[in-house]
C-alpha positions as CSV (number, residue, x, y, z in Angstrom):
1,R,19.0,-13.6,36.2
2,L,18.1,-16.3,33.7
3,A,15.9,-18.0,36.3
4,R,13.5,-14.9,36.6
5,R,12.7,-14.9,32.9
6,A,9.8,-16.7,31.6
7,V,11.8,-19.4,29.6
8,P,10.4,-22.4,27.9
9,H,10.9,-25.5,29.8
10,R,13.1,-27.1,26.9
11,E,15.4,-23.9,27.0
12,R,15.7,-24.1,30.8
13,V,16.7,-27.7,30.8
14,A,19.4,-26.7,28.0
15,L,20.7,-23.9,30.2
16,L,21.5,-26.3,33.0
17,D,24.2,-27.8,30.8
18,Q,25.8,-24.6,29.6
19,P,29.3,-23.7,30.9
20,L,29.7,-20.3,32.5
21,A,30.2,-17.5,30.0
22,D,32.5,-14.6,30.4
23,G,29.2,-12.4,30.7
24,D,28.3,-14.3,33.8
25,L,31.5,-13.7,35.6
26,D,31.2,-9.9,36.8
27,G,28.0,-10.6,38.5
28,L,29.2,-13.8,40.1
29,F,32.5,-12.2,41.5
30,A,31.2,-8.6,42.0
31,P,31.5,-8.9,45.9
32,V,35.2,-9.2,45.6
33,A,35.9,-6.8,42.8
34,D,37.3,-4.3,45.3
35,A,39.5,-6.8,47.2
36,S,43.3,-6.6,47.0
37,T,43.9,-10.5,47.5
38,I,41.5,-13.4,47.5
39,A,42.1,-17.2,47.9
40,L,40.4,-20.0,46.1
41,A,39.9,-23.3,47.7
42,V,40.5,-25.9,44.9
43,S,40.2,-29.6,45.5
44,G,40.6,-30.7,42.0
45,G,36.9,-31.8,41.6
46,P,34.8,-30.5,38.8
47,D,33.3,-27.6,41.0
48,S,36.5,-26.2,42.5
49,L,38.2,-26.5,39.0
50,A,35.2,-24.5,37.6
51,L,35.9,-21.9,40.3
52,L,39.6,-21.6,39.3
53,D,38.7,-21.5,35.6
54,A,35.9,-18.8,36.1
55,A,38.0,-16.8,38.6
56,D,41.0,-16.8,36.3
57,R,38.9,-15.6,33.2
58,W,37.4,-12.9,35.4
59,R,40.6,-11.5,36.5
60,R,42.0,-11.2,33.1
61,R,39.2,-8.8,32.2
62,G,40.4,-5.7,33.9
63,R,41.9,-4.7,37.3
64,R,41.2,-7.5,39.6
65,P,42.4,-8.7,42.9
66,D,45.5,-10.9,43.2
67,V,44.3,-14.6,43.2
68,V,46.0,-17.4,45.1
69,V,45.0,-21.0,44.8
70,L,45.0,-23.1,47.9
71,T,44.7,-26.9,47.8
72,V,44.9,-29.4,50.6
73,D,46.7,-32.7,50.6
74,H,44.4,-34.4,53.1
75,G,46.2,-37.7,53.0
76,L,42.9,-39.8,52.9
77,R,43.9,-41.6,49.5
78,P,47.1,-42.7,48.2
79,T,46.6,-40.4,45.3
80,S,46.0,-37.1,47.3
81,T,49.5,-35.8,46.8
82,D,49.4,-36.3,43.1
83,E,45.9,-34.6,43.0
84,A,47.3,-31.7,45.0
85,A,50.1,-31.4,42.6
86,M,47.7,-31.4,39.5
87,V,45.8,-28.5,41.0
88,T,49.0,-26.3,41.5
89,E,50.0,-27.4,37.8
90,V,46.8,-26.1,36.5
91,A,47.0,-23.0,38.6
92,R,50.7,-22.2,37.7
93,A,50.0,-22.8,34.1
94,R,47.7,-19.9,34.2
95,G,50.0,-17.6,36.0
96,L,48.4,-18.1,39.3
97,E,50.2,-18.6,42.6
98,A,49.4,-21.9,44.2
99,R,50.0,-23.5,47.6
100,V,49.6,-27.0,48.9
101,L,48.4,-27.3,52.4
102,T,49.2,-30.7,54.1
103,V,47.2,-32.2,56.9
104,T,49.3,-33.6,59.5
105,E,46.9,-34.7,62.1
106,P,46.4,-38.6,62.3
107,R,43.3,-39.9,60.6
108,P,40.3,-40.4,62.9
109,D,38.7,-43.7,63.5
110,R,35.1,-42.4,62.7
111,D,33.3,-39.5,61.3
112,I,36.1,-39.3,58.8
113,E,34.2,-36.8,56.6
114,A,33.5,-34.2,59.3
115,A,37.0,-34.4,60.8
116,A,38.6,-34.0,57.4
117,R,36.3,-31.1,56.5
118,M,37.4,-29.4,59.9
119,A,41.0,-30.0,59.0
120,R,40.6,-28.5,55.7
121,Y,39.0,-25.3,56.9
122,R,41.6,-24.7,59.5
123,L,44.4,-25.0,57.1
124,L,42.6,-23.0,54.4
125,L,41.7,-20.1,56.9
126,D,45.1,-20.0,58.4
127,A,46.6,-19.8,54.9
128,A,44.2,-17.1,53.8
129,M,45.1,-14.9,56.8
130,A,48.8,-15.5,56.1
131,I,48.7,-14.3,52.5
132,G,46.4,-11.4,53.5
133,A,43.4,-12.5,51.6
134,S,40.2,-10.9,52.6
135,H,37.9,-13.7,51.0
136,L,38.3,-17.3,50.8
137,L,36.1,-18.4,47.9
138,L,34.4,-21.9,48.0
139,A,32.8,-23.8,45.1
140,H,29.6,-24.9,46.9
141,H,26.6,-24.9,44.6
142,R,22.9,-25.2,44.7
143,D,23.0,-29.1,44.7
144,D,25.3,-28.9,47.6
145,Q,22.8,-26.6,49.4
146,A,19.9,-29.0,48.7
147,E,22.0,-32.0,50.0
148,T,23.0,-30.1,53.0
149,F,19.3,-29.2,53.8
150,L,18.3,-32.9,53.6
151,M,21.3,-33.9,55.7
152,R,20.4,-31.5,58.5
153,L,16.8,-32.5,58.2
154,E,17.7,-36.0,58.8
155,R,19.7,-35.0,61.9
156,G,16.7,-33.2,63.4
157,S,18.2,-29.6,63.1
158,G,16.3,-26.6,63.9
159,V,15.9,-23.1,62.1
160,Y,19.7,-22.3,62.1
161,G,20.7,-25.8,61.0
162,L,18.1,-25.9,58.1
163,A,19.2,-22.4,57.1
164,A,22.2,-24.4,55.6
165,M,25.0,-22.6,53.8
166,R,25.1,-18.6,53.5
167,P,27.0,-17.0,50.7
168,F,29.0,-14.9,53.2
169,V,30.4,-16.1,56.6
170,E,32.9,-14.2,58.5
171,A,35.6,-16.5,60.1
172,D,38.7,-15.3,61.8
173,G,38.9,-12.1,59.9
174,V,38.3,-13.8,56.5
175,T,35.1,-13.8,54.6
176,L,34.2,-17.2,53.3
177,F,32.3,-16.4,49.9
178,R,30.4,-19.0,48.0
179,P,29.7,-17.2,44.5
180,F,28.1,-20.5,43.0
181,L,25.3,-21.1,45.5
182,D,22.4,-20.4,43.0
183,L,24.1,-22.4,40.2
184,P,23.4,-26.1,39.6
185,R,26.3,-28.8,39.6
186,T,25.8,-29.3,35.9
187,R,26.8,-26.0,34.9
188,L,30.0,-26.2,36.8
189,A,30.8,-29.7,35.4
190,A,30.3,-28.1,31.9
191,T,32.6,-25.2,32.8
192,T,35.3,-27.5,33.7
193,R,35.0,-29.6,30.6
194,A,34.8,-26.6,28.4
195,A,38.2,-25.4,30.0
196,G,39.7,-28.7,29.0
197,L,40.5,-29.7,32.6
198,K,40.2,-33.2,33.8
199,A,38.7,-33.5,37.4
200,V,39.7,-35.7,40.2
201,N,37.5,-38.8,40.6
202,D,37.0,-38.9,44.3
203,P,35.8,-42.5,45.3
204,M,34.4,-41.1,48.7
205,N,31.7,-39.4,46.6
206,R,30.3,-42.9,45.7
207,D,30.8,-44.6,49.2
208,P,27.4,-45.1,50.9
209,R,28.9,-45.1,54.2
210,F,28.7,-41.3,54.1
211,L,25.3,-39.6,54.5
212,R,25.8,-37.1,51.8
213,V,26.3,-40.0,49.3
214,R,23.2,-41.7,50.5
215,V,21.2,-38.3,50.2
216,R,22.6,-37.8,46.7
217,R,21.4,-41.1,45.6
218,I,17.7,-40.3,46.5
219,M,17.8,-36.9,44.9
220,P,16.5,-38.1,41.5
221,A,13.4,-39.7,43.1
222,L,12.8,-36.6,45.0
223,A,12.9,-34.5,41.8
224,S,10.6,-36.8,40.1
225,A,8.1,-36.1,42.9
226,G,8.7,-32.2,42.3
227,I,11.2,-31.8,45.2
228,D,14.2,-31.0,43.1
229,A,17.4,-29.2,44.2
230,G,16.1,-25.8,43.4
231,R,13.1,-26.3,45.5
232,L,15.1,-27.6,48.5
233,A,17.6,-24.6,48.2
234,E,14.7,-22.3,48.1
235,M,13.5,-23.9,51.4
236,A,16.9,-23.5,53.0
237,G,16.7,-19.9,51.9
238,R,13.5,-19.4,53.8
239,F,14.8,-20.9,56.9
240,A,17.8,-18.5,56.6
241,A,15.4,-15.7,56.4
242,A,13.6,-16.9,59.5
243,A,16.9,-17.3,61.2
244,D,17.7,-13.7,60.4
245,A,14.5,-12.5,61.8
246,I,15.1,-14.4,65.1
247,D,18.6,-12.9,65.3
248,A,17.1,-9.3,64.9
249,M,14.7,-10.1,67.7
250,V,17.7,-11.3,69.8
251,D,19.6,-8.2,69.1
252,T,16.8,-6.2,70.7
253,L,16.9,-8.4,73.6
254,V,20.4,-8.1,74.0
255,E,20.0,-4.2,74.0
256,T,17.2,-4.2,76.5
257,A,17.4,-7.2,78.7
258,V,21.0,-8.2,79.1
259,A,23.7,-6.7,81.2
260,V,27.3,-7.7,81.5
261,D,29.5,-6.6,84.5
262,E,33.4,-6.0,84.8
263,L,33.8,-9.9,85.7
264,A,31.9,-10.8,82.6
265,V,28.9,-12.1,84.6
266,V,25.9,-11.9,82.4
267,T,22.4,-11.0,83.8
268,I,19.3,-11.3,81.9
269,E,15.9,-9.6,82.8
270,T,13.6,-12.4,83.5
271,Q,10.5,-10.7,82.4
272,E,11.5,-9.8,79.0
273,F,13.2,-13.2,78.7
274,R,10.0,-15.0,79.6
275,E,7.9,-13.0,77.1
276,A,10.2,-13.7,74.1
277,P,9.4,-16.5,71.7
278,K,11.0,-19.9,72.6
279,E,13.4,-19.7,69.5
280,A,14.7,-16.2,70.6
281,R,15.2,-17.4,74.1
282,L,17.3,-20.4,72.9
283,R,19.3,-18.3,70.5
284,L,19.9,-15.6,73.3
285,L,21.3,-18.4,75.4
286,V,23.6,-19.5,72.7
287,R,24.9,-15.9,72.4
288,V,25.4,-15.6,76.1
């Protein structure tokens, strides 16, 4: 809402460093206001601690869902067990239930970041389902969105890859919900500081072996050229709109040109398939 007002530049810059106020919370968490139980993914970093603080303050202001904090001991650093314990201590001090999920798979030899992310999501989704949570809340923000856009651009992704992260994603009966996607990283860091919480300092966030770290380092240069995180996130949103339009076209193709028999053999009417735009044809094949 603030971004839509005609706010002087100096005031806009000041807003980037302001913690989330109580008045911001109803709007951010409105999509889960009627849920019975929600889960928070909290790593101990400044973004996820801001999520914990904001959700806790929000739930205290009226009849709200039960909140369970989930943290993953990934075992990638010697301090990971202590960091998970810190998260549970913070959560329980606020009267929140907290659970530690431990990665038991062996550490991969390469692509550590992607493998660790997949392991975390599997554990978090399984735990969310086990406690009956309808939503798993993640602390991704606008800067994450911008970095993801650039990373996928570097990898040559198409429309669906460049659409980047969505605020809502259905996964195994649980809805992943990212309430902070429109907020800059600086506001979340300010929220964590204002709550008196000390965030985990993850050395992987400074390791240039990881693409995200290399992308993060060039962000200031891009911003100085007018391509800041807000602009990049806006571009990701436009690709998301294009992806939705393609999906709507494919929905029509599925209804009019696709048949599935009792043996699950799929037949596609070739004339309609040939006449569809290339992106719609590719998407239809992915669906099939």
